[in-house]
C-alpha positions as CSV (number, residue, x, y, z in Angstrom):
1,M,-136.8,-147.4,79.5
2,G,-138.6,-150.7,79.0
3,S,-137.0,-153.9,77.7
4,S,-138.8,-153.5,74.4
5,D,-137.3,-150.0,74.0
6,M,-133.8,-151.5,74.7
7,S,-134.3,-154.3,72.3
8,A,-135.5,-151.9,69.6
9,G,-132.4,-149.8,70.3
10,V,-130.1,-152.8,70.0
11,M,-131.8,-153.8,66.7
12,E,-131.4,-150.2,65.4
13,Q,-127.7,-150.3,66.3
14,R,-127.3,-153.7,64.5
15,K,-128.9,-152.2,61.3
16,K,-126.2,-149.5,61.1
17,I,-123.1,-150.2,59.1
18,H,-119.8,-149.9,60.9
19,P,-118.0,-146.7,59.9
20,H,-114.9,-148.7,58.7
21,K,-117.1,-151.0,56.6
22,F,-118.8,-148.0,55.1
23,T,-115.5,-146.4,54.2
24,L,-114.3,-149.7,52.7
25,W,-117.4,-149.9,50.5
26,V,-116.9,-146.3,49.4
27,G,-113.3,-147.1,48.5
28,I,-114.4,-150.2,46.6
29,G,-116.9,-148.2,44.7
30,S,-114.2,-145.7,43.7
31,L,-111.9,-148.5,42.6
32,L,-114.7,-150.0,40.5
33,M,-115.3,-146.7,38.7
34,M,-111.5,-146.3,38.1
35,F,-111.2,-149.8,36.6
36,A,-114.5,-149.3,34.6
37,G,-113.0,-146.1,33.2
38,L,-109.7,-147.9,32.3
39,T,-111.4,-150.8,30.6
40,S,-113.8,-148.4,28.7
41,A,-110.7,-146.5,27.5
42,Y,-109.2,-149.8,26.4
43,I,-112.2,-150.5,24.3
44,V,-112.2,-147.1,22.7
45,K,-108.4,-147.1,22.0
46,R,-108.6,-150.6,20.5
47,N,-109.9,-149.0,17.2
48,Q,-106.5,-147.3,16.6
49,A,-104.5,-148.3,13.6
50,N,-101.4,-149.3,15.6
51,W,-103.3,-151.6,18.0
52,Q,-101.5,-154.8,18.5
53,T,-103.1,-158.1,19.7
54,F,-101.3,-160.3,22.1
55,E,-101.7,-163.6,24.0
56,L,-102.0,-163.4,27.7
57,P,-99.0,-164.9,29.5
58,Q,-99.5,-168.4,30.9
59,F,-98.4,-167.1,34.3
60,F,-101.6,-165.0,34.5
61,W,-103.5,-168.3,34.7
62,Y,-101.3,-169.5,37.5
63,S,-101.9,-166.2,39.4
64,T,-105.6,-166.7,38.9
65,I,-105.5,-170.1,40.6
66,A,-103.5,-168.6,43.5
67,I,-105.9,-165.7,44.0
68,L,-109.0,-168.0,43.8
69,L,-107.4,-170.3,46.4
70,S,-106.6,-167.3,48.6
71,S,-110.2,-166.2,48.5
72,G,-111.1,-169.5,49.9
73,T,-108.5,-169.4,52.7
74,I,-109.5,-165.9,53.8
75,Y,-113.1,-166.9,53.9
76,L,-112.2,-169.9,56.1
77,A,-109.9,-167.7,58.2
78,Q,-112.7,-165.3,58.9
79,K,-115.0,-168.2,59.9
80,A,-112.3,-169.7,62.2
81,F,-111.8,-166.3,63.8
82,K,-115.5,-165.9,64.5
83,Q,-115.5,-169.4,66.1
84,R,-112.3,-168.4,68.0
85,E,-110.3,-171.3,66.6
86,M,-107.1,-169.2,66.7
87,K,-104.7,-171.9,65.7
88,K,-106.7,-172.6,62.5
89,Y,-107.2,-168.9,62.0
90,R,-103.4,-168.3,62.1
91,S,-102.6,-171.0,59.6
92,L,-105.3,-169.8,57.2
93,V,-104.0,-166.2,57.4
94,V,-100.5,-167.5,56.6
95,A,-101.9,-169.6,53.7
96,T,-103.7,-166.5,52.4
97,L,-100.6,-164.4,52.7
98,V,-98.5,-167.0,50.9
99,L,-101.1,-167.4,48.1
100,G,-101.2,-163.6,47.8
101,V,-97.5,-163.4,47.4
102,L,-97.6,-166.2,44.8
103,F,-100.2,-164.1,42.9
104,I,-97.8,-161.2,42.7
105,V,-94.8,-163.4,41.8
106,F,-96.8,-165.1,38.9
107,Q,-97.9,-161.6,37.7
108,V,-94.2,-160.5,37.6
109,F,-93.3,-163.7,35.7
110,G,-96.2,-162.9,33.3
111,F,-94.8,-159.4,32.6
112,Q,-91.3,-160.9,32.1
113,Q,-92.9,-163.2,29.5
114,F,-94.3,-160.1,27.8
115,W,-90.9,-158.6,27.7
116,K,-89.4,-161.8,26.2
117,N,-92.1,-161.9,23.6
118,G,-91.1,-158.3,22.4
119,L,-94.0,-156.5,24.1
120,P,-92.2,-154.0,26.4
121,L,-93.8,-151.0,28.1
122,G,-93.9,-147.8,26.1
123,E,-93.8,-149.2,22.5
124,N,-97.5,-149.9,21.9
125,V,-100.7,-148.5,23.3
126,S,-102.3,-151.9,23.6
127,T,-99.6,-153.4,25.8
128,D,-99.3,-150.1,27.7
129,F,-103.0,-150.4,28.7
130,L,-102.3,-154.0,29.8
131,Y,-99.4,-152.9,32.0
132,V,-101.4,-150.1,33.6
133,I,-104.6,-152.1,34.2
134,V,-102.8,-155.2,35.5
135,G,-100.2,-153.2,37.3
136,L,-102.8,-151.1,39.2
137,H,-104.6,-154.3,40.2
138,G,-101.3,-155.7,41.4
139,A,-100.7,-152.6,43.5
140,H,-104.1,-153.1,45.2
141,V,-103.3,-156.7,45.9
142,A,-100.0,-155.5,47.4
143,G,-102.0,-153.2,49.6
144,G,-104.1,-156.2,50.7
145,L,-100.9,-158.1,51.5
146,I,-99.9,-155.3,53.9
147,V,-103.2,-155.8,55.6
148,L,-102.6,-159.5,55.8
149,I,-99.2,-159.0,57.3
150,I,-100.8,-156.8,60.0
151,L,-103.4,-159.6,60.6
152,F,-100.6,-162.1,60.7
153,A,-98.7,-160.0,63.3
154,K,-101.9,-159.6,65.4
155,A,-102.7,-163.3,65.2
156,F,-99.4,-164.3,66.6
157,N,-99.3,-161.6,69.3
158,T,-99.9,-163.5,72.5
159,R,-100.0,-160.5,74.8
160,T,-103.2,-159.0,73.3
161,R,-106.4,-161.1,73.3
162,T,-109.1,-159.2,71.5
163,Y,-111.8,-160.8,69.4
164,N,-112.9,-157.8,67.4
165,S,-113.9,-159.3,64.1
166,I,-114.2,-156.0,62.2
167,P,-110.5,-155.9,61.0
168,V,-110.8,-159.5,59.8
169,E,-114.1,-158.8,58.1
170,L,-112.7,-155.7,56.4
171,A,-109.6,-157.6,55.2
172,S,-111.8,-160.5,53.9
173,T,-114.1,-158.2,52.0
174,Y,-111.3,-156.3,50.4
175,W,-109.5,-159.5,49.5
176,H,-112.6,-160.9,47.9
177,F,-113.0,-157.7,46.0
178,V,-109.5,-157.9,44.5
179,D,-110.2,-161.5,43.6
180,V,-113.4,-160.7,41.8
181,L,-111.8,-157.7,40.1
182,W,-109.0,-159.9,38.8
183,I,-111.4,-162.4,37.4
184,Y,-113.3,-159.5,35.7
185,L,-110.0,-158.1,34.3
186,L,-108.9,-161.5,33.0
187,I,-112.2,-162.2,31.2
188,F,-112.1,-158.7,29.8
189,L,-108.6,-159.0,28.5
190,M,-109.4,-162.5,27.0
191,M,-112.5,-161.2,25.2
192,I,-111.3,-157.8,24.1
193,R,-107.7,-158.4,23.0
């Protein structure tokens, strides 16, 4: 086998997507369809007579700032990992984890604000949709937090020194997805209320 055949084989291998990345993208596609279905149903149900308008809680804006900042920190963490700047990587993973937890905390405070304003779950279809849509998003952020905890544990494990960037890339891609999804949902809820 000549060197040109080997380089062609290497180039062909680089063009293939990693199986875990492919699986992640299939999952993201499924989640997009689910949220598209939920937001479409929200639009259809909005024409019901008992539809109630509401203001988004102030805490949703705070959570937006937290998740936007966390998207920046995960991007920088991935970059630091690829450059093998492990101290910087560790601190950025911790920052992303803290910001992700803040996002969830602000979401919970937002729902508490709904309860205080007399918009509990189960009394009106409009707020029920909000609880389901935002709650499902929060559950997916919580799943991302579990992945970040695993990255955190691996980052501080001094016995194992592997520089496989695939897990970091997967976590980063997923985290950016839940970030962009939240922005979409927030804009949707602001415009469609």
